[in-house]
C-alpha positions in Angstrom: -88.5 -17.9 11.8 -86.6 -17.4 14.9 -84.4 -20.5 14.1 -83.6 -19.4 10.7 -82.5 -16.0 12.1 -80.3 -17.5 14.9 -78.7 -19.8 12.3 -77.9 -16.9 10.0 -76.3 -14.9 12.8 -74.1 -17.9 13.7 -73.2 -18.4 10.1 -72.2 -14.5 10.0 -70.1 -14.6 13.2 -68.1 -17.5 11.6 -67.3 -15.4 8.5 -66.1 -12.5 10.6 -63.8 -14.8 12.6 -62.3 -16.2 9.4 -61.6 -12.7 8.1 -59.9 -11.7 11.4 -57.7 -14.6 11.2 -56.6 -13.9 7.7 -56.0 -10.2 8.6 -53.9 -11.4 11.7 -51.8 -13.9 9.5 -51.2 -11.2 7.0 -49.9 -8.8 9.6 -47.7 -11.7 11.0 -46.4 -12.4 7.4 -45.7 -8.9 6.9 -44.0 -8.4 10.2 -41.9 -11.5 9.6 -40.9 -10.2 6.2 -39.9 -6.7 7.7 -38.0 -8.5 10.4 -36.0 -10.5 8.0 -35.0 -7.4 5.9 -34.1 -5.5 9.1 -31.9 -8.3 10.5 -30.2 -8.7 6.9 -29.6 -5.0 6.6 -28.0 -5.1 10.1 -25.6 -8.1 9.2 -25.0 -6.2 5.8 -24.1 -2.9 7.7 -21.9 -4.7 10.0 -20.1 -6.5 7.2 -19.5 -3.3 5.3 -18.3 -1.3 8.4 -15.8 -4.1 9.1 -14.5 -4.1 5.5 -14.3 -0.2 5.7 -12.3 -0.4 8.9 -9.9 -3.2 7.5 -9.3 -1.0 4.4 -8.7 2.0 6.3 -6.1 0.2 8.4 -4.4 -1.3 5.4 -4.4 2.1 3.6 -3.0 4.0 6.8 0.1 1.7 7.0 2.9 1.6 4.7 3.4 -1.5 2.4 7.1 -1.1 2.9 9.7 -0.4 5.6 13.4 0.3 5.8 15.6 -2.4 6.6 18.9 -0.5 7.2 20.7 2.7 6.7 20.7 5.2 3.8 24.1 5.3 2.0 25.1 8.1 -0.2 27.9 8.7 -2.6 29.6 12.0 -3.6 31.2 13.1 -6.8 34.5 14.9 -7.4 32.7 18.2 -6.7 31.6 16.9 -3.2 27.8 16.9 -4.3 25.9 13.8 -3.1 24.4 12.2 -6.3 23.6 8.7 -5.4 21.7 7.1 -2.6 20.7 3.6 -1.7 18.8 1.8 1.2 17.3 -1.6 1.8 13.4 -2.1 2.1 11.4 -5.1 3.1 7.7 -5.8 3.5 5.9 -4.3 6.4 4.4 -6.8 9.1 1.1 -8.1 7.8 1.9 -7.5 4.2 1.9 -10.4 1.9 3.3 -8.9 -1.3 3.7 -5.6 -3.2 4.3 -5.0 -6.9 7.3 -2.6 -7.5 7.2 -2.2 -11.2 7.1 1.3 -12.7 3.4 1.3 -13.4 2.4 0.7 -9.7 5.1 2.2 -7.6 6.2 5.9 -7.7 9.5 7.4 -6.3 9.7 11.0 -5.8 12.4 13.4 -4.3 11.6 16.5 -2.2 13.3 18.9 0.0 16.2 20.8 -1.4 15.6 19.4 -4.9 12.3 18.4 -6.3 12.1 15.4 -8.7 8.7 13.8 -9.4 8.3 10.1 -10.2 11.9 9.0 -11.3 11.2 5.3 -10.7 12.2 3.4 -13.8 11.5 -0.2 -12.7 12.9 -3.3 -11.2 16.3 -4.6 -11.8 17.1 -8.2 -11.7 20.3 -8.8 -9.5 21.3 -11.8 -11.5 21.2 -9.9 -15.0 23.7 -7.3 -13.6 25.8 -9.5 -11.5 24.7 -8.3 -8.1 23.6 -11.7 -6.6 26.9 -12.3 -4.6 26.7 -9.5 -2.0 23.7 -7.5 -1.9 25.3 -5.2 0.8 27.9 -3.9 -1.6 26.4 -0.4 -2.4 29.3 0.6 -4.3 29.0 -2.3 -6.8 25.3 -1.7 -6.9 25.6 1.9 -7.9 28.5 1.5 -10.4 26.7 -1.4 -12.3 23.3 0.1 -12.5 24.1 3.8 -13.2 27.6 3.5 -14.7 28.1 7.4 -14.3 24.9 8.3 -16.0 23.6 11.9 -15.2 19.8 11.3 -15.9 17.7 11.3 -12.5 16.4 7.7 -12.0 15.4 5.3 -9.3 15.5 1.4 -9.4 14.5 -1.3 -7.2 16.8 -4.4 -7.0 15.0 -7.6 -5.4 17.2 -10.2 -3.9 16.3 -13.9 -3.5 13.4 -13.5 -5.9 11.7 -15.5 -8.7 12.6 -13.0 -11.6 9.6 -11.0 -11.3 8.7 -7.3 -10.1 6.7 -8.4 -6.9 8.3 -8.1 -3.5 7.4 -10.9 -1.2 7.8 -12.4 2.2 11.6 -13.4 2.8 12.7 -11.3 -0.1 14.7 -8.1 0.3 15.0 -5.0 -2.0 17.3 -2.1 -2.5 16.2 1.1 -3.8 19.0 3.0 -5.5 18.6 6.6 -6.7 20.6 8.6 -9.1 20.1 12.4 -8.6 22.0 13.3 -11.7 22.7 17.0 -12.0 20.6 17.7 -9.2 23.3 16.7 -6.5 22.8 17.7 -2.8 25.1 20.1 -1.0 26.2 20.1 2.6 23.3 20.8 5.0 20.7 20.2 2.3 17.6 18.2 3.3 16.3 15.3 1.1 12.8 13.7 1.6 12.2 10.3 -0.4 8.8 9.3 -1.0 8.0 5.7 -2.0 4.3 5.2 -3.0 3.1 1.9 -4.0 -0.4 0.5 -5.3 -1.7 0.1 -1.8 -1.1 1.4 1.7 0.5 4.7 2.9 3.7 6.0 1.2 7.1 5.2 2.8 8.7 8.5 3.8 12.6 8.9 4.3 14.0 12.2 5.3 17.6 12.9 5.8 19.9 16.0 6.3 23.3 16.1 4.5 26.1 16.4 7.0 28.8 19.1 6.5 32.3 18.2 5.4 31.4 16.1 2.5 34.4 14.1 0.9 35.2 13.7 -2.8 34.1 10.5 -4.5 33.4 8.7 -1.4 30.5 7.0 0.5 28.8 8.4 3.6 26.3 6.8 6.0 23.3 9.0 6.3 21.8 6.9 9.1 
């Protein structure tokens, strides 16, 4: 009788040991799964934070920068009605589309003109490929005396598309039309592209404007 009871107790202790081992293994598996999830969430959060910072830096810097002076032209009434200045890609930018659907050109200051951007002009089609620095020829060939406010980009050394790429240069030419600027007026040009901060160009119109002449606004 005693032998049989002793054998039963030994068998019961073995079952309890197996159950404890199963529970312990379950805890280890669950802990491993939780650790895997936590580690993955950490990597995911770090990646998202990096992407957010990179995107924030890109949006806080302008895709375009000026590459020269702003030139203006007056009419016979000594109003400044045309402006032109060169732009290029900012450092670190690979390309930017300048077509009228993705870029906006607005004028503020003494006059207010919203989104007068009309598109990109191919310099070959209008005969401007020989001397891109000849602002007088650029203005005369693109606007030809028109009085409707408009702005165009001319991309030089391009591949006949609307995208400004590295090693390409563009001119932004603006016709204020009947909204000409007088002496001591201020003008603020805002160029906003599909990505990045807007390019802001602000100038004060000097006194003593000549008739039908070109002036350097700096």
